[in-house]
N, C-alpha and C positions, 0 to 999 in steps of 0.2 A: 395363595391357597390356608384356607381357615380351618385349622382342625381343633375336631374335640375330643379329650380322653376321656373317657366312661370306664371307671374300675371301683372298688368297692373297697379296695385295699391301698390306701394313701402311700404307702412306700413307692407303691408299682408308677402311680399317678408320678408321682415326683419322678422315679425313677426315667419314664419314658419322656418328663418332661423336657430332664436336664440332659438328658440324650441326645433329643434331637434339639436344642435348644438355638443351636447356629448353623440349621441346615436353612441353604440360602433359596428362598421362595416358601417357606413354611412358615404362618405364624399359628403359636399356639392359641387358639384364643378364651379358653377354657376347659374346667375340667369336671367332673362330676362324679359324685359319688352312688347313685342309683339312677335307675334308669328316669323316677320322677325328675329328678334334678336336671336327668338329658335334657327334656321334652321341656322343662321349666325354660333351658337355658339356649334351648333350639326357637323356642315363641320369639324371644328378642335379639335373640343375635344373629347373625349372618355366619353356616357354617356350610361348609362344603365335605368331609369326610368328617367321619365317628371312628372312633378308635376303641371298638366296642369288648368287653370281657361277658366272656360267654355263661361268665356264673355269679352271680348276683343274690344277696338277701334283697327279699322282698320280690321282685316283677326281676324275672332273668333276664339274661341276655338273648336268649332265643324268641321269649315273647316280646320283648321290648322290641325286637329287630324285625320282630312283624309289626306292629304299629309303626314303625317310624319307616318301614317300605309301603307302606301305604298311604301316610300321610304325607312322611317328606320323599318322596321318589325320586328327588334332584339329587340329593345325598346322597353321598357314596359310604359306604358299611364297610369296615374292616374288621374282621373280628378277632378277637387275641385271646388265646387259652391255653391251659395246660394239657387241654382232652388233645392224643393225634387219632381216637379211631375213626375210621370214613362216615362212620356213622354222622356224626356230630359234623362234619364236613358239611356232606350231603343233605342232610337238615339245614344249616347254617345258606347254605347256596339255594333250596328252594323257598326259603324266606324271604331273602333278597340281601343278601350279602355280596357283593361285589369281591371279596379276596378273606383267607383264612389263613391266619399266623400264628405258630407256637408261640408261645413266652422267649424260648428259647433265641428266638432269632434276633441273630447279633441287627448291631444298626444299620448296616448295608441293607440291608433284607429289608428292615421295615420301612427304611427311607425310599428304595425301589416299590414294596407293596403300595404305598400310601399315594406316589407318584400315578401307579397302575389304576388304581382305583379311581383319582382323582381323575382319571382321562378318559375314564367311561368299560375299563376294560376290568379283567377278572386275574385275581392272583389269589396263587393255594400256594402253601408254604413247601420249598422244595421236599423235604425231607416224607411229607406226606401225599407228593405225587404218587408213589410206586402202590401205596398202601389202598389209595382211592381210585387208581386203574385196578386194581387185584377186586375192589368192589363192584363198580360199576360195569365193567364190562361182561358181557354175557358171552352167546355164539356165536363163531363167524358167521352163521348165518345169515346175519341181520347186512352184512356187508350186501347181498345181492338185491336187498330192500329198498335200496337209494335209488333215485334217477339222475340220470345225468344232470340236469339241471340242481336237482338236490345237493349231489357233489360239488360242484360247482358253486353253491353258497355256502357248505360246510366248509370246503376249502378257503373260501374268503374270510369267516366263522372265524378260522384261526389262522388267518392273516393276521385277527384283530380287527375287523370294518364292520362296523357298524352298519343298520338296514337301510341308512338312507344312501350309507356308500356302496350297499349290496346293489343295490338300486340305482346308480347311477351307472357301476361297473356293466351291470347285465342288460341295460338299458329296460328294467322292466318299474315300476310301480312299487309304490314304500309298503301298500296292501298287500300285493301281488309276493313280495321278499318275504313278508312276515308269517303267510302261508308255506311256503315251504320253510322255512325257519320251525315250524306248529309242524311242518310234516319230518323234519330230520326230528327231532327231540320224541315223536313217536315213534317212529321207525327201531330209534339207537335207544329209545327207553329210558333216556335221560332228563331231565329236569332245568339244565340249565346250560351255558356254551360252555362253560369249564366242562363240564361230563362229557359235552358231546364230543368236546377239543381230545379228552382225555379218552374216550375209547374208540376214536376216527384213528389216533394215534397208533389204538395196541392192536387196530384191524389194518391198518397200512392202507386208511382208505385215505388219509392226505402227505401232502410233503412237508 
């Protein structure tokens, strides 16, 4: 797995590189001090996961994330920030991030998050889950809006299944699954799988 570290502070880049230098199966292929340098690197070298700072001089991490998600959707993006406000987390997920960590995270959690993102899963810093739940959860009436099939799809999302796996499990086409996923997002008023699972847990819609 090829990791690119992007942060405008050299001490942070060096610290993360040192912290992760002995992780088996993880190769830190480079680091970049700006969004522009990140895009230049990605254009010439294979990258699986980007560890991206949310606040940088010039193009911000969120602006960079939007372009990165559009141009290189195959790359998993793990945001790393000092900001713990739910709004930042929601915005990052809306723009295509697969994970969100605080810079206070320890080595083990960073490694877990990188692995999760590389496998197509969503990872949110443990300390952010409760405030994120409080921010995204709405009224309990949402629970009555889900059809039985949508509830099945939601449970499989919570289990970590991708659309192709859900289609195989339920005997549906992938296009049909995408329609159900969109319906779940609309009914729960969320914009990502992580938010859908967070709301569903709060409302006891899933196990």
